[in-house]
C-alpha positions in Angstrom: 77.0 100.4 98.8 77.0 96.9 97.3 80.3 97.6 95.5 81.9 98.7 98.8 80.7 95.5 100.7 81.8 93.4 97.7 85.2 95.0 97.7 85.5 94.3 101.5 84.5 90.7 101.0 86.8 90.2 98.0 89.8 92.0 99.6 89.3 91.1 103.2 93.1 90.6 103.9 93.8 94.0 102.4 91.1 95.8 104.4 92.2 94.2 107.7 95.8 95.1 107.0 95.0 98.7 106.0 92.8 99.0 109.2 95.7 97.7 111.4 98.1 100.1 109.6 95.8 103.1 110.3 95.4 102.0 113.9 99.1 101.7 114.4 99.5 105.3 113.0 97.4 106.4 116.0 100.1 105.2 118.4 103.1 106.5 116.3 102.1 109.6 114.4 103.2 109.6 110.8 106.3 111.7 110.0 109.1 111.9 107.6 111.0 109.2 109.6 108.5 106.7 108.1 110.5 106.8 104.8 113.6 105.7 106.7 111.9 102.5 107.8 111.6 101.3 104.2 114.6 99.1 103.2 114.5 99.3 99.4 117.4 96.9 99.0 115.5 94.1 100.8 112.3 95.0 98.8 114.1 94.7 95.5 115.7 91.4 96.5 112.3 90.0 97.5 110.8 91.2 94.2 113.6 89.5 92.3 113.0 86.3 94.2 109.3 86.4 93.5 110.0 87.0 89.8 112.4 84.0 89.7 109.9 81.8 91.5 107.1 83.0 89.0 109.5 82.2 86.1 110.2 78.8 87.4 106.5 78.1 88.0 105.7 79.3 84.4 108.2 76.8 83.0 106.4 73.9 84.7 109.2 72.9 87.1 106.8 73.0 90.1 104.2 70.9 88.3 106.9 68.3 87.4 108.2 68.2 91.0 104.6 67.9 92.4 103.8 65.1 90.0 107.0 63.3 90.9 106.4 63.7 94.6 102.8 62.6 94.4 103.7 59.5 92.3 106.2 58.4 95.0 104.0 58.9 98.0 101.1 56.8 99.2 99.0 59.3 101.3 98.5 62.9 102.1 100.2 62.6 105.5 103.5 61.6 103.8 103.2 64.5 101.3 102.6 66.9 104.2 105.6 65.6 106.1 107.9 65.8 103.0 106.8 69.4 102.4 107.4 70.4 106.1 110.8 68.7 106.2 111.8 70.2 102.8 111.0 73.7 104.2 112.7 72.9 107.5 116.0 71.8 105.9 115.9 74.5 103.2 115.5 77.1 105.9 118.8 75.9 107.4 120.5 76.8 104.1 118.7 80.0 103.3 116.4 82.4 105.4 113.0 81.3 106.5 111.1 83.8 104.3 113.0 82.7 101.2 112.4 79.1 102.0 108.7 79.7 102.3 108.5 81.8 99.2 110.0 78.9 97.2 108.1 76.1 98.9 104.6 77.6 99.0 104.0 77.6 95.2 105.1 73.9 95.2 102.6 73.2 98.0 99.8 75.0 96.1 100.5 73.0 93.0 100.3 69.8 95.0 
């Protein structure tokens, strides 16, 4: 019983998401049409983007950018504003999800 409660505490987001997925299955019963909802092309593209971001992170580019940004700013408010504006303008050039996937690792490094 401790291992189950430990898993729930450790993987809370997964457990909540799985619960919501099961609850939604009550409203729309599972069928073969579910497989038509999956867009493999988009999933493969997002996987490739995540792999590229992980590769860039492993080379230390995000660490270099975060050190550069922190050395040129005076307080946390300015850093936050720069990150928000960076994501805002980047989302104008690419989609919102791609902008977030590329900016979030930088934010975590900072």
